[in-house]
C-alpha positions as CSV (number, residue, x, y, z in Angstrom):
1,M,12.5,-8.6,-1.9
2,K,12.1,-7.5,2.0
3,P,8.7,-8.2,3.6
4,K,8.9,-3.8,4.4
5,F,9.2,-2.7,0.9
6,L,6.6,-5.1,-0.4
7,M,3.8,-3.7,2.0
8,L,5.2,-0.4,1.7
9,A,5.2,-1.1,-2.4
10,I,1.5,-2.5,-2.0
11,A,0.2,0.7,0.5
12,I,1.2,2.9,-2.4
13,L,-0.6,1.1,-4.9
14,L,-3.8,1.1,-3.1
15,A,-3.7,4.5,-2.3
16,L,-2.6,5.5,-6.4
17,I,-5.8,3.4,-6.9
18,I,-8.5,4.5,-4.1
19,L,-7.3,8.3,-5.5
20,A,-7.7,7.6,-8.9
21,Q,-11.2,6.6,-8.4
22,N,-12.1,9.9,-6.9
23,T,-12.1,12.8,-9.5
24,E,-15.4,14.5,-8.7
25,V,-15.5,17.9,-7.6
26,V,-17.7,18.0,-3.9
27,V,-18.6,20.9,-2.2
28,F,-17.6,20.8,1.9
29,R,-19.3,23.3,3.8
30,I,-17.9,24.5,7.3
31,L,-19.5,27.0,9.1
32,F,-20.1,30.4,6.8
33,W,-17.7,28.6,3.9
34,N,-18.3,26.5,0.3
35,I,-14.9,24.8,-0.3
36,A,-15.3,22.9,-3.6
37,M,-12.9,21.4,-4.2
38,S,-11.9,17.3,-6.5
39,R,-12.0,14.5,-4.4
40,I,-8.4,12.9,-5.4
41,I,-6.8,16.4,-3.5
42,F,-9.5,16.5,0.1
43,V,-8.7,12.6,0.3
44,F,-5.1,12.8,-0.5
45,F,-4.8,15.7,2.2
46,M,-6.5,12.9,4.3
47,M,-3.9,10.3,3.8
48,L,-1.0,13.0,4.3
49,L,-2.6,14.2,7.2
50,G,-3.4,10.3,8.8
51,F,0.5,9.7,7.9
52,V,1.7,12.8,9.9
53,A,-0.3,11.9,12.8
54,G,0.9,8.6,12.5
55,Y,4.7,9.4,12.1
56,A,4.4,11.5,14.7
57,T,2.9,9.6,17.4
58,A,4.8,7.4,17.0
59,R,8.3,9.2,16.8
60,F,6.9,11.4,20.0
61,K,5.7,8.7,22.4
62,G,9.3,7.9,23.2
63,T,10.6,5.7,25.1
64,K,10.5,7.0,28.7
65,G,9.5,5.2,31.5
66,S,9.1,1.9,28.3
67,K,11.9,-1.3,29.3
68,K,12.5,-4.0,26.6
69,L,12.2,-7.3,27.6
């Protein structure tokens, strides 16, 4: 098994465990709105947002001006 695949499998397993443990409903108050949702949905969206932000940072940082040794 390749190390990269193994790390990805472990990360996915840990994410699923975290999601499975957070199933209760929570209420978020943002200015004038009250948003009630399952915590599992909120945590999933935050993980997705973190993945997209990390991918975008790595993708669009680019190699302009960087020199490989």
